[in-house]
GUZA-293279 format. One record per residue (C-alpha): residue in one letter; x, y, z. Coordinates in steps of 0.2 Angstrom, whole numbers, plus 2048, in hexadecimal, padded with zeros to 3 digits. Each point is the difference from the previous one (the first is absolute). Example, Ala and Ser with C-alpha at 12.3 -4.5 7.8 and 13.67 -1.06 7.14 Angstrom:
// residues 2
a83E7EA827/s8068117FD/
// end
This chain:
// residues 454
x986A9E3D3/x80E80C807/x8107FB808/x80880980E/x8127FE804/x806806811/x8128077FD/x80380D80E/x80B7F780D/x812804803/x8057EE802/x80E80380D/x8067EE800/x8038007ED/x80A811800/x8107F67FB/x7F77FA7F0/x7F98117FB/x7FA811807/x7EE7FD7F9/x7F97F0805/x7F47FE7F1/x80F8027F5/x80A7F2808/x8047F37F3/x7FC7EE801/x8087F67F1/x8058117F9/x7EE8067FF/x7F980D80D/x7F37FA80C/x7F480D7F9/x8027FA7EE/x7FD7EE806/x7EF806807/x7FC80B7F1/x8037F17F3/x7F57F480B/x7F380E801/x8008047EE/x7FD7EE7FB/x7EF80180A/x7FA80D7F4/x7FA80D80C/x7F98117FC/x80C80980B/x80F7FE80B/x80380C80E/x811800808/x800808812/x812808803/x80880880F/x8127FE804/x80B8057F1/x7F08037F6/x80980A7F3/x80C7F27FC/x7F17F47FE/x7F780C7F5/x80F8037F5/x8037ED7FE/x7EE7FE7FB/x80180D7F3/x80F7F87F9/x7F97EF801/x7F08047F7/x80A8097F2/x8087EF7FD/x7F17F67FF/x7F87FB7EF/x7F18097FA/x7F67F07FC/x7F77F9809/x7FB811808/x805801813/x7F380480D/x800812808/x80F7FF80C/x80380F80C/x807804811/x7F880880F/x80B80880D/x7FC7FC812/x80680F809/x7FE7F8811/x80B7F17FD/x80C80480D/x7F380380E/x7F47F17FC/x8017EE7FB/x7FA7F87F0/x7EE802805/x8028137FB/x8067FB7EF/x7EF7F77FD/x7F7810806/x80B80A7F3/x7F97F57F2/x7EE7FE807/x7F98107F7/x8067F97EF/x7F87EF802/x7F07FD7F7/x7FF7EE7FD/x8067EF807/x813801803/x80F7F5803/x80B80780E/x8127FB7FF/x81080480A/x80F8067F5/x80C7F780B/x7F87EF7FD/x8027F47F2/x7F07F67F9/x7FE7F27F4/x7F58047F1/x7F57F0805/x7FD808812/x7FA8117F9/x7F57F87F3/x7F87F480C/x7FE80E80D/x7F780B7F3/x7F47F27FC/x7F8800811/x7EE806801/x7FF811809/x7F180580A/x7FB812805/x80D80780D/x80A7F0800/x8127FB7FC/x80B7F17FE/x8117FE807/x80C7F47F8/x8067F480E/x80E7F47FF/x7FA7EF808/x8137FA801/x806805811/x8117F77FE/x80780A7F1/x812803804/x8008107F5/x7F480880C/x806808811/x7F17FB80B/x80680D80E/x7FD80E7F3/x7F27F97F7/x7EE805802/x7F67F1807/x7EE7FC7FB/x7F37F6809/x7F37F97F4/x7F07F8806/x7F87F17F8/x7F580B7F5/x80F8087F8/x7FE811809/x80E808808/x7FE803813/x811806805/x80E8097F7/x810805809/x8137FD802/x7FE7FA812/x7F37F37FE/x8047F080A/x7F27F57F7/x8008027ED/x7FD7F57F1/x80780B7F2/x80C80E7FB/x7FB8117F9/x8078017EE/x7FD8137FE/x7F47FF7F2/x7ED805801/x7F28007F4/x7F380C806/x7F08087FB/x8018137FE/x7F5803810/x8107FA80A/x80980F7FA/x7F280C805/x7FF7F8811/x812802804/x7FE8137FD/x7F380080F/x80D7F980C/x80B80A80B/x8127FE7FA/x807801811/x7F67F0805/x8027F87EF/x8128037FC/x8047EF7F8/x7F77F87F1/x7FD7F080B/x7F680C80D/x7F58067F2/x7FC7EF7FA/x7FD7FA811/x7F080B800/x7F97F57F2/x8037F080B/x7F380680D/x7F37FF7F3/x8067F17F7/x8058097F1/x8127FB7FE/x8027EF7F8/x80F7F57FE/x8077FA7EF/x80A7F1806/x80D7FB7F4/x8117F87FD/x80780C7F2/x811808801/x802811808/x80E80980A/x80180F80B/x8118097FD/x805808810/x8127FB802/x80F7FC7F5/x7FD7EE805/x7EE8017FA/x8078077EF/x80C7F17FE/x7F37F3804/x7F48097F3/x80D7FF7F2/x8027ED803/x7EE7FD801/x7FC80A7F0/x80D7F77F6/x7F97F0806/x7EF8057F9/x8088067F0/x8097EF7FE/x7EF7F77FF/x7FC7FB7EE/x7F37F37FC/x80A7F87F1/x8117FF809/x8097EF7FD/x8057F580F/x812806800/x7FB812800/x7F37FE80D/x80A7F680D/x8128047FD/x8038107F5/x7F380B808/x8097FE811/x8108087F8/x7F880C7F4/x7F680980D/x811804809/x8088067EF/x7F180B7FC/x802809811/x8118057FB/x7FB8047EE/x7F380C806/x80D80880C/x80C8027F1/x7F18077F6/x8027F47F2/x7F18007F4/x7F77EF7FC/x8068017EE/x812802806/x7FE7F180C/x7FA7F67F1/x80F8057F6/x80B7FB80F/x7F97EF800/x8027FE7EE/x812806801/x8047F380E/x7F87F37F5/x80B8047F2/x8107FF80B/x7FA7EF806/x7FD7FA7EF/x8128057FB/x8077F780F/x7F67F07FD/x8077FF7EE/x8127FF807/x8077EE801/x806800813/x7F57FB80E/x80381080A/x7F980B7F3/x7F27F47FC/x7FA800813/x802812801/x7F68037F1/x7F27F5807/x80080B810/x7FF8107F6/x7F17F87F6/x7F77FD811/x805811806/x7F88087F0/x7F07F6803/x7FF807812/x8038127FA/x7F47FD7F2/x7F280080E/x806810807/x7FB80B7F2/x7EE7FC802/x800801813/x8088127FE/x7F38057F3/x7F17FA80A/x807807811/x8038117F8/x7F08007F5/x80B8007F0/x7F97F17F8/x7FD8027ED/x7FC7F67F1/x8118067F8/x80A7FA80F/x7F87EF800/x8037FE7ED/x812807802/x8047F380E/x7F97F27F6/x80A8057F1/x810800809/x7FC7EF808/x7FE7F87EF/x8118067FB/x8087FB810/x7F87EE7FE/x8077FF7EF/x812805806/x7FF7F480F/x7FA7F07F6/x80B8047F2/x80F80180C/x7FB7EF807/x7FE7F97EF/x8128067FB/x8077F9810/x7F87EF7FC/x8068007EE/x812803805/x7FF7F380E/x7F57F27F8/x8008047ED/x7F880B7F3/x7F07F47FF/x7FA807810/x7FC8107F7/x7EE7F97FC/x7FD7FD813/x804813803/x7F58057F2/x7F27F5807/x802808811/x8008127F9/x7F17FD7F6/x7F67F780E/x80480E80C/x7FA80D7F3/x7F07F77FB/x7FC7FC813/x801813804/x7F68047F1/x7F37F3802/x7FD805813/x7FD8127FB/x7F37FB7F2/x7F87F380B/x7FD80D80E/x7F58097F3/x7F57F17FD/x7F180480B/x80C80480E/x8067EE800/x80E7FE80D/x80E7F37FE/x80D7FA80B/x80F80B7FE/x8117F87FB/x80980F7FA/x810809801/x8037FF812/x8017ED7FF/x80B8017F0/x80D80B809/x8007F580F/x8037F07F6/x80F8097F7/x806805812/x7FF7EF807/x8077F67F1/x80F80C7FD/x8047FF812/x8027ED7FE/x8098027F0/x7F17F87F6/x7FA80D7F3/x7FC7F37F4/x7F47F880D/x7F9812802/x7FC8017ED/x7F77EF801/x7F580580E/x7FC8117F9/x7FC7F97EF/x7F57F2806/x7F780A80D/x7FD80F7F5/x7FA7F77F1/x7F57F480B/x7F880F808/x7FB8077EF/x7F97EF7FB/x7F6800810/x7F98117FD/x7FB7FB7EE/x7F67F1806/x7F980880F/x7F980F7F7/x7FA7F77F0/x7EF7FA808/x7FD811807/x8048097EF/x7F47F37F7/x7F280380D/x8028137FE/x7FF7FF7ED/x7F17F5800/x7F780D80C/x80580E7F4/x7F97F77F1/x7F07FC809/x7FD812805/x8058077EF/x7FC7F37F2/x80780C7F3/x8117FD807/x7FF7EE7F9/
// end
């Protein structure tokens, strides 16, 4: 398929954020780049960007951006089309500009919108008929991120066909998301319409409704129209919430740490800190925390516990920033995990040192047990995840750091070592006994399929 991105508008309400609306940044990434990355993930044959206001700035940015992209895997063809009439007509004329270049089913997006990958993937899977199109319609009418006074409303009948499309509808059951999946005939039909009578994209699409050719793809995925600085701020918070969702988060990370890490991440992005720098910052704070915990006084003990929890929170920000800015990498994940292990050694060794000086040298063995259990627990979880995708309950670093925080706060580091030692080692034993029957069944299956393996 082809993808058309309309990027000709002036965006007067966003002028304080940047002269060119498609180049206004959200979480440090231009709006146009957000759309390009989501579009490239769909593996289209071609991406056409229809420019207008500040078209030279957009074209120059695209040239620089393409030069920075890796050569593998190869990118689809990406080029700009200049809408010379952008100041005289509305966004409907931008589609007319692209229409002669459209030869196959196409996804039509607005450069000043943000779309989740799930939304675009689901929209492109809808079955297209001749001359037909799908419009992504948000069924949620109470989203606080959406300005209903400015949004285009949609009335959808029980058969899923759109019967009305306008900002002034009094009766509606959905919101236009600004994403269309169209057959190529739709582009050719728009060339036959008088631009004086069909100035807006919604007016062009309304011609399809008279024949029952405009269908609604009702959904609940994330999207956001960016028209004002307030919209931009809401979008940044929403994207960080999406970036903070990880399936293997522990309970402390999910219910406590993420609330704070999202706020830290927003500042880290504004300060232009890379994910690896954030990982090192978390590690450095953990080392200071370990040094404080090793001190004999209660103040430094409690302060060290606080720094340990702070490091655990910031440890979630590196991944959030990486996902929100499309900077995730295998190296970044490995580097973060490496620093985490060193930080764990320092913190638990400091607690052991404190316990030895307070209660006696014999408690060194409890510290060794806590350190060993923590390491083997992390290692066993990583290996267990590879066993036929078998997912286990996560009792990991977020919980260990929280235990350190609470027990140092109440001046009981020895209790913290006991809890961590018992909890981590029992977790390892639990995984051993839980996975053993599955491993035995898998071995028996392989031997039955391949007798020579016996």
